[in-house]
Every structure is written in structure tokens, then in C-alpha cells.
N, C-alpha and C positions, 0 to 999 in steps of 0.2 A: 300753671293753674294756681290761682290765689287761694287763700285760706277760707274765703267766704263761699259756702256752697251756693250753687244756683238754686233759686227757689224751686221746689219740687213741682209746683203747678206749671211753671214755665217749661220745665223739662218734659212734663206730660204732654203739653201742647206741641212741643218740638217732635216728640216721639210720634204723636198722632199724624202730624204732617208727613214725616218721614215714612211711616207705615203706609199711609195713603199713596204716596209716590211710588213705593215699591210694588204695591198691588196693582195700581193703575198701569204701571209700566208693563207688567205681565199681561194685563188685559189688552194692551195695544197689539199683542201678537195673536189675539183670537180672531177667528173668522166671524162673519156676520151671523152665521147660524149658531155659533157658540155663544156669541154675545146676547142673542135674542132667546136662547133656550131658557126655560124656567129653572130656577134653582130650588130644589125641594127644601122647604123650611126657610127659604130666604125671602127677599123682598122682590118677588117677580124674577126677572132675568138679571144676568150680570149687568147689562146695560142700565136697566132701571134701578138696580141696587147702587151703582156708581152715582147716578144722578140724584137719587134719594139721599145718599150719604152726604154729598157735597152741598146740595140745596139745604139740607137740614143744618149743616155746620154754618152756612151763611145766615140762615134764619136765626140760629142761636145768638150770633153776634148782633143781629138786628134787634132781637128781644132785649138785649142788654143796652145797646147804644142808641137804638132807634133807627139805625141805618145799616142794613146788611151790605157786605161787599157785592158789587154787581159784576157778573161775568161779561165778557166781550160778546157773548151770544145770548139768544133768548131760549129759555128752557123749552118753550112751546114749539120751537123750530126743530127740536131733536138734535142737539149738538153732537158732534162726533166725540169719540172717546179721546182723541187728541186734544180737542177743545176743552174737554173737562179736565184732562191732565194739566193743561196750561192754567186752569183755574185753581188748582190745588195750592200752589205757593201763595197766591193772592189771599185765599181764605186762611191759610196757615199764618201768614204774616199779620193779617187782621186780628186773628185770635191771640197771637203773641202780644200785639199792641194792647188788646183788651185786658189780658191777665196782668200785664205790667202796669196798667193805668187804673183799672177798676178794682177796688177791694172786693174780696169774695163776700163780704158782708153787705154789699150794696143790694138794696131791694130792687127786684124786677116786678113790674106789674103788667099783666096782660089780660085781655078779655078771654074768658074761657067758659063756655056753656052758659052764656048770658050773665056771667058775674065777672068781677075782677079778681084774679088770682094774684096774690103777692107772695114772693119767695126770694130767697137769697140767690145772688148771681152764682154762688158756689155750686148750686145745683146744675146750672148749665155748663160750668167748667167740668164738672164730673161727667155730665151727660155726653159731651162731645167725645170724650175718650171711650166711655163705655159703648156708645152707639157705634163709633168707628170700629172698635174691636169686634163687636157683634157682626157687622156687615162685612168686614174684611175676612172674618172667619167663614162666613157664608161663601164668599168668592174663592178663598184658598181651598176650601173643602171641595168645591165644585171642580176647580182646576186639578186637584189631586185625583178626584174620581174619574176625570177624563184621561188620566195618565200623563198630564202636563206638569211641567215644573211649577211649583207654587213657591213664591218667595217666602223666606223665613222673616216674619215680622214681629217676633216676640222680643222681650226686653233684652235677652242675651244677644240677639242679632243686632239690635240697636246699639248696645254697648260696644260690640266689636266694630261696628261701622263708625263709631265715634270714640275711638280709643283715647285720644287726647283729653276729651271732655271728662271721661270717666277714669282717667289716670291708670289705664290698663297697662300692666307690665307683665311680660312673660319671661320666665327663667327656666333653664334646663334643670331637670331633676337630677340630683347627684346619684350616681349608680354605685 
């Protein structure tokens, strides 16, 4: 590890992609009835929450760049969870490219409510992480309520999954 820290924003995007992969991998094990059951307090069902989360992330990229990443499927065709899982790295890489190329101070303009809304790209960089945490929490809470194993996707789990990147060292405690 060199002495230059990775920009925090880049690491947040890596974390978001990793956490999405963990949660969606757990969702691959769910039955159709579990995927389609409503999540109290969530965005509909597990299935619709996954689709909403990934479609929103691609949309955020499109708001910044003008071109969102395109999945190999059509959303209106009702892709399988496996197809959505395959889209996660594509969206994650596209977001990494954006945060490494576009300054957070770049202005984004979008039509909203019959007006143009102008704001910093930084807002969408923050939104992708916040939005992901919110909906992954909906899904992991649902899994736990079913008595199913829910993946740990907090920052500690991420750090232990990427020990080299975070220079994690463990030592025995002297007795």
C-alpha cells in the first residue's frame, strides 16, 4: 500500500458495489414467493427493491454523463435476479469511472417539475451510497425477519473483506 490514500469517494463507490453484490447474492437463494412478498417499509417487494436500486444507480450516472449504463435486459421484461446481479459490476464500474473523471463540483442540470434544476454532481455521489444503504437495509431486515441469513454489509465487514486495501493487521494479545 502506498502512502497516498485512496480518495474516500472512490472507496464509497467500491463499498456500494460490494454491498450490492453481497445482498443480491443472498437474494439469489430466495423463492419466487419470498422475492415477490412486500417488504414493510420498503420499496415494494425484494424483487422490485433490487430493480429500483439498480435502475436508480444507472439513472444517477446518466444524469451526470448523459448516458446511463445499459443492462443486457429490458427492465419492462422483468429480468431475473441473476440478470440483475450480472448488471451490478457494470453499474459499479461505470460509477467508479464517473467519480474518477468528473469533479464533485461539476454542475448537473435536469428537468424537474417543469423547471431546470441545477446542482453539484456531489449530491448524486452521496445519493448513490445513501440510497443503496437504505434499500439494502430493507432487504437484509426482511431476510432476518424470515429467519434467513442476512449478509453483513456494514463498513466493518467491508474492511475485513478487503484487508489489504485497509492495511488490516491482527496480533495476538499478550497474556
